[in-house]
N, C-alpha and C positions, 0 to 999 in steps of 0.2 A: 504494500500500500504506500503510495507516494504522499508526501506531505505537501500541502498547498502553502505557498509563501505569499506574504503581503507584497513582496517585490514583484511577484508574477502578476498579481492583480493590478498593481501600479503600472507595470509595463503594458498591460492590456488597455488600461485607461489612456495612457499616453499614445498608444497605437491608434485609438479611436480619434484622438485629436489630429494626429498626422495623416491618418487614412480613414476618413469618415465612412461609416457603413450605414446605409439607409435601414431604418427599423431598429437600430441599436439603441437600447435604453440609455446607455452612457452618452451616445451622440445626441439624443433628445434632450437630456439634461444640459449638456454643454451648449446646445443651440438655444435653449430657454434662457440661459444667462445666469449670472451670479446670484441674483435675487431668488430665482427658483431653486438653485442648488442650496443656498443658505436655508431656505424654507424647508427643504427636505432634511438637511442636517438637524434642524430644530425639531422637526416632527419625529425623527428617529431617536433623538435624545430623550424626548418625552416618552416614547414607546419603551425605551430601555428602563426608565424609571417605573413605569406602570408594570412592566414585566417583573421587575425585581420585587414589587410590592404585591405579589400574589399570583403570578401566572406560571410559575415553575421555571426550573433551570433551562429546559429546552427552549422555552420562549425567550429567556434572557439571552441565551447564546444566539438565537436567530436575530433578535433585535440589535445586539451588539455588532453582529456581522453586517447588518444593514447600515448601522451608524458608521462603521469603519469604511465601508464601501463609499458612502456618500461623502465622508470626510476626505477620502483619497481623491474623489472627483473634484471637490472644492480646491484641494491643494493643487492638483494638476491644472485646473482652470486659471489659477494665479501663478502658474509656472513655478510652484514650490514642490517639494518632494518629501517622501518619507525620510530620506536622509537628512533633510533640514530639521525634521521633528526629532530624529534620533540624535542629531548634534545638540539640539537644545536640551534634550533629556540628559545627555552626557555632561553638558555644561552645568546643569543643575545638580548632578550627582557629585561633582567635585567638591 
């Protein structure tokens, strides 16, 4: 069983920016613009909180996955990366 890495997802999102595919949800988000992407990040964050408060661990995992995906789309739309976030976390850890 292979493990899925966030870098793989990030690369797929960046590929959608460079090579738009009609019908791609990622492409739809990117075309809708930053306001729509931010709205989705907010919605997913709320859904994480609701899942934690009584919907079970499977639902928590699902909602966190949605939040991570939408956050990566937001970062890519601003030409930022997971590496930028990792660098900030590393800076904070020192």
